[in-house]
GUKEKOL-982041 format. One record per residue (C-alpha): x, y, z; residue in three letters. Coordinates in steps of 0.2 Angstrom, whole numbers, padded with zeros to 4 digits, always signed. Example, Ala and Ser with C-alpha at 12.3 -4.5 7.8 and 13.67 -1.06 7.14 Angstrom:
+0062-0022+0039ALA +0068-0005+0036SER 
//
This chain:
+0119-0389+0178UNK +0111-0395+0162UNK +0115-0388+0145UNK +0101-0384+0131UNK +0103-0392+0114UNK +0093-0387+0099UNK +0097-0400+0088UNK +0099-0416+0098UNK +0095-0427+0082UNK +0108-0420+0071UNK +0097-0412+0058UNK +0090-0396+0064UNK +0073-0397+0054UNK +0070-0415+0061UNK +0073-0409+0079UNK +0060-0394+0076UNK +0048-0406+0069UNK +0049-0417+0084UNK +0047-0402+0096UNK +0033-0396+0087UNK +0023-0412+0089UNK +0014-0408+0106UNK +0007-0392+0097UNK +0001-0400+0082UNK -0008-0414+0092UNK -0015-0402+0103UNK -0023-0392+0087UNK -0029-0409+0079UNK -0036-0414+0096UNK -0047-0399+0096UNK -0051-0396+0078UNK -0051-0414+0070UNK -0056-0426+0085UNK -0066-0412+0094UNK -0060-0416+0110UNK -0063-0405+0126UNK -0050-0392+0130UNK -0044-0401+0146UNK -0042-0419+0137UNK -0032-0411+0123UNK -0021-0400+0136UNK -0017-0417+0146UNK -0012-0425+0130UNK -0001-0411+0125UNK +0008-0411+0142UNK +0012-0430+0141UNK +0019-0428+0123UNK +0028-0413+0129UNK +0036-0422+0144UNK +0041-0437+0132UNK +0049-0424+0119UNK +0059-0416+0133UNK +0065-0432+0139UNK +0070-0439+0123UNK +0076-0432+0110UNK +0081-0416+0120UNK +0087-0425+0136UNK +0081-0414+0149UNK +0083-0420+0167UNK +0066-0425+0176UNK +0069-0412+0190UNK +0071-0399+0177UNK +0055-0403+0168UNK +0047-0403+0185UNK +0052-0385+0188UNK +0048-0380+0171UNK +0030-0386+0174UNK +0029-0379+0191UNK +0033-0362+0183UNK +0020-0364+0171UNK +0007-0368+0185UNK +0012-0353+0196UNK +0011-0341+0180UNK -0006-0348+0176UNK -0012-0344+0194UNK -0002-0326+0195UNK -0005-0315+0186UNK -0016-0324+0173UNK -0030-0332+0183UNK -0030-0319+0195UNK -0033-0306+0182UNK -0046-0316+0173UNK -0055-0320+0189UNK -0056-0303+0195UNK -0063-0295+0177UNK -0077-0308+0177UNK -0081-0305+0195UNK -0083-0287+0191UNK -0095-0291+0175UNK -0105-0303+0186UNK -0107-0290+0200UNK -0113-0278+0186UNK -0126-0290+0180UNK -0131-0293+0198UNK -0134-0276+0201UNK -0145-0273+0186UNK -0134-0261+0179UNK -0129-0271+0164UNK -0148-0270+0159UNK -0146-0251+0158UNK -0128-0254+0149UNK -0137-0265+0136UNK -0151-0252+0133UNK -0139-0238+0132UNK -0129-0248+0118UNK -0145-0251+0110UNK -0150-0233+0110UNK -0134-0230+0100UNK -0140-0243+0087UNK -0150-0259+0089UNK -0141-0265+0074UNK -0130-0278+0080UNK -0116-0274+0066UNK -0114-0258+0075UNK -0114-0265+0092UNK -0099-0277+0087UNK -0090-0261+0081UNK -0094-0252+0096UNK -0091-0265+0110UNK -0078-0278+0103UNK -0068-0267+0091UNK -0069-0250+0100UNK -0072-0254+0119UNK -0061-0270+0117UNK -0046-0260+0110UNK -0048-0248+0126UNK -0049-0262+0138UNK -0033-0271+0129UNK -0023-0255+0131UNK -0028-0253+0150UNK -0028-0271+0155UNK -0023-0284+0142UNK -0021-0303+0148UNK -0038-0308+0141UNK -0049-0295+0149UNK -0056-0287+0134UNK -0060-0304+0126UNK -0069-0310+0143UNK -0079-0293+0145UNK -0083-0290+0126UNK -0089-0308+0123UNK -0100-0308+0139UNK -0108-0290+0133UNK -0112-0298+0116UNK -0121-0313+0123UNK -0131-0301+0134UNK -0135-0291+0118UNK -0142-0307+0110UNK -0127-0314+0100UNK -0124-0333+0101UNK -0110-0338+0113UNK -0098-0344+0099UNK -0101-0330+0087UNK -0098-0317+0101UNK -0082-0327+0106UNK -0075-0327+0088UNK -0080-0309+0085UNK -0072-0303+0101UNK -0055-0313+0097UNK -0055-0306+0079UNK -0058-0288+0084UNK -0043-0290+0097UNK -0031-0291+0081UNK -0031-0272+0079UNK -0026-0269+0097UNK -0017-0285+0103UNK +0000-0279+0099UNK +0000-0265+0111UNK -0009-0270+0127UNK -0007-0267+0140UNK +0000-0250+0140UNK +0012-0255+0124UNK +0022-0267+0134UNK +0023-0279+0120UNK +0032-0267+0109UNK +0043-0260+0123UNK +0049-0276+0127UNK +0051-0281+0109UNK +0062-0267+0107UNK +0072-0271+0123UNK +0076-0289+0119UNK +0078-0286+0101UNK +0090-0271+0104UNK +0081-0258+0093UNK +0074-0241+0096UNK +0056-0241+0103UNK +0050-0227+0092UNK +0058-0235+0077UNK +0049-0252+0081UNK +0032-0241+0083UNK +0035-0235+0065UNK +0037-0252+0058UNK +0022-0258+0068UNK +0012-0245+0058UNK +0021-0252+0041UNK +0016-0270+0045UNK -0001-0270+0055UNK -0009-0254+0050UNK -0018-0260+0034UNK -0024-0275+0045UNK -0031-0264+0059UNK -0039-0253+0045UNK -0048-0268+0037UNK -0054-0277+0053UNK -0070-0267+0056UNK -0075-0272+0038UNK -0071-0290+0042UNK -0082-0290+0057UNK -0097-0284+0047UNK -0093-0296+0034UNK -0092-0310+0047UNK -0109-0305+0054UNK -0119-0300+0038UNK -0109-0304+0023UNK -0106-0291+0009UNK -0124-0285+0011UNK -0119-0280+0028UNK -0104-0270+0021UNK -0115-0261+0008UNK -0128-0256+0021UNK -0116-0251+0035UNK -0101-0245+0025UNK -0102-0227+0031UNK -0101-0231+0050UNK -0089-0245+0046UNK -0077-0232+0037UNK -0079-0219+0051UNK -0074-0232+0064UNK -0060-0239+0053UNK -0052-0222+0048UNK -0054-0215+0066UNK -0046-0230+0075UNK -0033-0232+0062UNK -0028-0214+0060UNK -0028-0211+0079UNK -0017-0226+0082UNK -0005-0224+0068UNK -0002-0205+0074UNK +0001-0210+0092UNK +0013-0224+0086UNK +0023-0212+0075UNK +0025-0198+0087UNK +0022-0204+0105UNK +0026-0223+0105UNK +0015-0237+0109UNK +0010-0234+0127UNK -0007-0226+0122UNK -0010-0234+0105UNK -0025-0243+0111UNK -0033-0233+0125UNK -0034-0217+0115UNK -0039-0224+0098UNK -0052-0235+0107UNK -0059-0219+0116UNK -0059-0208+0100UNK -0069-0223+0090UNK -0082-0225+0104UNK -0085-0206+0103UNK -0085-0207+0084UNK -0099-0221+0084UNK -0109-0211+0096UNK -0108-0194+0086UNK -0110-0202+0069UNK -0124-0214+0076UNK -0134-0197+0080UNK -0135-0192+0062UNK -0134-0209+0052UNK -0142-0225+0054UNK -0144-0240+0043UNK -0159-0243+0032UNK -0161-0261+0038UNK -0159-0266+0057UNK -0148-0283+0058UNK -0151-0295+0071UNK -0141-0311+0071UNK -0156-0322+0075UNK -0168-0312+0064UNK -0178-0307+0080UNK -0189-0293+0083UNK -0179-0276+0085UNK -0180-0271+0103UNK -0188-0255+0106UNK -0176-0242+0113UNK -0180-0235+0130UNK -0178-0217+0136UNK -0164-0216+0149UNK -0158-0203+0160UNK -0140-0197+0159UNK -0137-0200+0177UNK -0144-0217+0175UNK -0132-0222+0161UNK -0118-0214+0170UNK -0120-0225+0186UNK -0123-0241+0176UNK -0106-0238+0167UNK -0097-0233+0182UNK -0088-0250+0185UNK -0080-0248+0170UNK -0075-0229+0172UNK -0069-0235+0190UNK -0059-0249+0182UNK -0051-0238+0169UNK -0046-0225+0182UNK -0037-0238+0194UNK -0029-0246+0180UNK -0022-0230+0174UNK -0015-0226+0190UNK -0007-0244+0191UNK +0001-0240+0173UNK +0008-0223+0177UNK +0027-0225+0177UNK +0030-0216+0195UNK +0018-0229+0202UNK +0026-0244+0193UNK +0043-0238+0198UNK +0038-0239+0217UNK +0039-0258+0215UNK +0050-0262+0199UNK +0064-0249+0202UNK +0079-0255+0212UNK +0077-0242+0225UNK +0058-0240+0224UNK +0050-0237+0241UNK +0038-0253+0239UNK +0051-0264+0229UNK +0050-0275+0246UNK +0032-0279+0241UNK +0038-0289+0225UNK +0043-0306+0229UNK +0054-0315+0217UNK +0053-0335+0221UNK +0067-0345+0213UNK +0059-0361+0203UNK +0069-0376+0209UNK +0076-0388+0195UNK +0078-0373+0182UNK +0084-0357+0192UNK +0103-0358+0190UNK +0102-0376+0182UNK +0098-0373+0164UNK +0110-0367+0153UNK +0102-0359+0138UNK +0109-0364+0120UNK +0124-0354+0116UNK +0125-0347+0134UNK +0140-0348+0146UNK +0131-0349+0162UNK +0114-0355+0168UNK +0099-0343+0168UNK +0089-0337+0182UNK +0071-0343+0183UNK +0060-0335+0196UNK +0041-0333+0199UNK +0036-0314+0202UNK +0023-0313+0216UNK +0017-0295+0216UNK +0002-0293+0228UNK +0000-0275+0226UNK +0005-0269+0210UNK -0002-0283+0200UNK -0016-0278+0186UNK -0027-0291+0195UNK -0026-0281+0211UNK -0031-0264+0201UNK -0047-0274+0196UNK -0050-0280+0214UNK -0050-0262+0219UNK -0062-0258+0205UNK -0073-0272+0211UNK -0073-0266+0230UNK -0076-0248+0225UNK -0090-0252+0213UNK -0097-0264+0226UNK -0097-0250+0240UNK -0105-0237+0228UNK -0120-0249+0222UNK -0133-0249+0236UNK -0142-0263+0227UNK -0128-0275+0231UNK -0128-0283+0248UNK -0113-0292+0256UNK -0119-0309+0252UNK -0121-0304+0233UNK -0101-0300+0234UNK -0097-0318+0240UNK -0110-0326+0230UNK -0104-0319+0213UNK -0086-0323+0218UNK -0090-0342+0221UNK -0100-0342+0204UNK -0085-0335+0195UNK -0073-0348+0202UNK -0085-0361+0198UNK -0087-0355+0180UNK -0069-0353+0177UNK -0059-0367+0186UNK -0059-0377+0170UNK -0053-0363+0159UNK -0039-0359+0172UNK -0033-0378+0172UNK -0033-0378+0154UNK -0022-0361+0153UNK -0011-0370+0167UNK -0009-0386+0156UNK -0004-0375+0140UNK +0009-0364+0151UNK +0016-0381+0157UNK +0018-0386+0139UNK +0026-0369+0134UNK +0038-0368+0150UNK +0044-0386+0147UNK +0047-0382+0128UNK +0056-0367+0132UNK +0068-0373+0145UNK +0071-0389+0136UNK +0076-0379+0120UNK +0062-0386+0109UNK +0055-0368+0106UNK +0073-0363+0101UNK +0075-0377+0090UNK +0058-0372+0080UNK +0064-0354+0078UNK +0082-0358+0072UNK +0075-0371+0060UNK +0065-0357+0052UNK +0079-0345+0054UNK +0090-0357+0044UNK +0081-0353+0027UNK +0092-0338+0023UNK +0087-0323+0013UNK +0070-0330+0012UNK +0067-0329+0031UNK +0057-0314+0032UNK +0043-0324+0024UNK +0044-0336+0038UNK +0048-0323+0053UNK +0030-0319+0058UNK +0028-0338+0059UNK +0039-0338+0073UNK +0030-0324+0083UNK +0013-0334+0079UNK +0021-0349+0086UNK +0027-0340+0101UNK +0011-0333+0106UNK +0001-0349+0103UNK +0011-0358+0116UNK +0014-0345+0128UNK -0003-0335+0125UNK +0007-0318+0127UNK +0015-0306+0114UNK +0026-0300+0128UNK +0032-0318+0131UNK +0034-0321+0113UNK +0045-0306+0110UNK +0055-0311+0125UNK +0058-0328+0117UNK +0061-0323+0099UNK +0065-0305+0097UNK +0084-0307+0099UNK +0082-0321+0086UNK +0074-0310+0074UNK +0088-0297+0076UNK +0103-0309+0074UNK +0095-0316+0059UNK +0091-0299+0051UNK +0108-0294+0053UNK +0114-0310+0046UNK +0104-0308+0030UNK +0106-0289+0029UNK +0088-0284+0032UNK +0083-0270+0045UNK +0082-0280+0061UNK +0067-0268+0067UNK +0057-0274+0053UNK +0058-0292+0059UNK +0055-0288+0078UNK +0039-0279+0070UNK +0036-0296+0061UNK +0038-0306+0077UNK +0026-0295+0086UNK +0012-0294+0072UNK +0014-0313+0069UNK +0010-0315+0088UNK -0004-0302+0087UNK -0013-0313+0074UNK -0009-0329+0085UNK -0019-0322+0100UNK -0035-0327+0089UNK -0031-0345+0093UNK -0020-0345+0108UNK -0027-0358+0119UNK -0027-0346+0134UNK -0038-0334+0124UNK -0050-0348+0119UNK -0052-0354+0137UNK -0054-0336+0143UNK -0068-0333+0130UNK -0076-0350+0134UNK -0077-0346+0152UNK -0084-0330+0149UNK -0098-0336+0138UNK -0103-0352+0145UNK -0095-0363+0133UNK -0083-0372+0145UNK -0078-0389+0137UNK -0083-0383+0120UNK -0067-0374+0116UNK -0065-0384+0100UNK -0080-0374+0093UNK -0072-0357+0096UNK -0056-0363+0089UNK -0064-0370+0073UNK -0073-0354+0070UNK -0058-0343+0072UNK -0044-0352+0066UNK -0046-0348+0047UNK -0046-0330+0051UNK -0029-0332+0060UNK -0021-0342+0047UNK -0027-0330+0033UNK -0020-0315+0044UNK -0003-0323+0046UNK -0002-0326+0027UNK -0005-0309+0024UNK +0008-0303+0036UNK +0020-0316+0030UNK +0019-0309+0012UNK +0019-0291+0017UNK +0034-0292+0028UNK +0044-0301+0014UNK +0039-0288+0001UNK +0045-0275+0014UNK +0060-0283+0017UNK +0065-0283+0000UNK +0064-0264+0000UNK +0073-0265+0017UNK +0086-0276+0011UNK +0090-0266-0006UNK +0090-0249+0005UNK +0102-0257+0019UNK 
//
């Protein structure tokens, strides 16, 4: 057995700075030196191994086991989900349905500002709620490129749009896990999520229009933008306050898409905006059945994922007495399973890779792919295979980059480096709420997942909140919110976007385009949480 330490240098702040070096270097490599993602990822892995060995003293066998855990997680479930989602998209393009989808969207409005609100914001939120794991970023960014957006712009817009939905996908799991690990009530946490994030959700549609067309765009589209913002935010807040987080993306996304369609029939902007300044495409007359068939892959995807998310279906696999629990395989990870004793624990923790061939989200998407193929006469068998091969060819680099980042994340977690950073921030005392979202931001940056972030740090937030007399539910919400704004710059998200729009090897361009928005949002969340904590502290 090997026991973690979070302060190997005897000065917690210094140990935390050393632990953070691989992440800082990775960011600098992408943004300042403009390296390719794979190169920056390899450098980060080497540095993380060095930091784990010294000063944290992690055995080489445990380092190898932690790295293996990262690689396996990158393959399953993350790569599986991404490949299936992009394969579905490519088949839709190959069938010719995507042309009809593009025309149907242009029929609602040829204005690209409205199209962003419809696709990246509303449809993206729906996909986030249904699938998560980068599916909305991949599909929405690819859709925007098909509609004439530049690849970098499409990626940045889709990443920023995800802020309003990222905390609740898929099916509210990040909030549910945060409540469980933090030891707080899930409905109370949902209430605090409304307090912490809802103003940001309300502002996101206006930010998207501002990014595209500046203040002139706001002036010209404010009626539609206001309808989108109010519809989404009111429905989302209402669901969170009454039902909890499970449907906090799906129903608001659907309601907002309907609102765009209905309001678009009675209002149109005086000037049609096109990013490239090109001619406005002439709307084509489409039959209702034609549009219905064209969008069918996404209806099918929604229906299958909905079934996969129903509690009784999930319980077939995850419940101890579930009839299909034998189809879930937990593979112990050598070197870390039963070996690493977490800081403050009395016994080593279990570390296993969950292989779930049937109930995985990727399998739900695969079923949607196959159903869509069989109901589309235009597609032939060789098209199915060719598009799968093309998908693997396009995504192998992003998948390797995701694997490299997860290797870094897992070594940091098992070595005690992540806990060192979190505890160093927690040591600031009563002003800790000002820094609480930064812990969540860091957690998602290294893991790419708000769920994993809450698994790592929700307990720390609760313990610290109780020590300083602040409502722990507020700080768990802060951890979740900080993680949500980090999804914009998470290397996994960047790699997914780059793969979807054909910018493989140019991840740094996307990161440079989006990082300022993530940092400004993080600053807002930090200050707002601190102000809320003053009220919470006084009241508690």
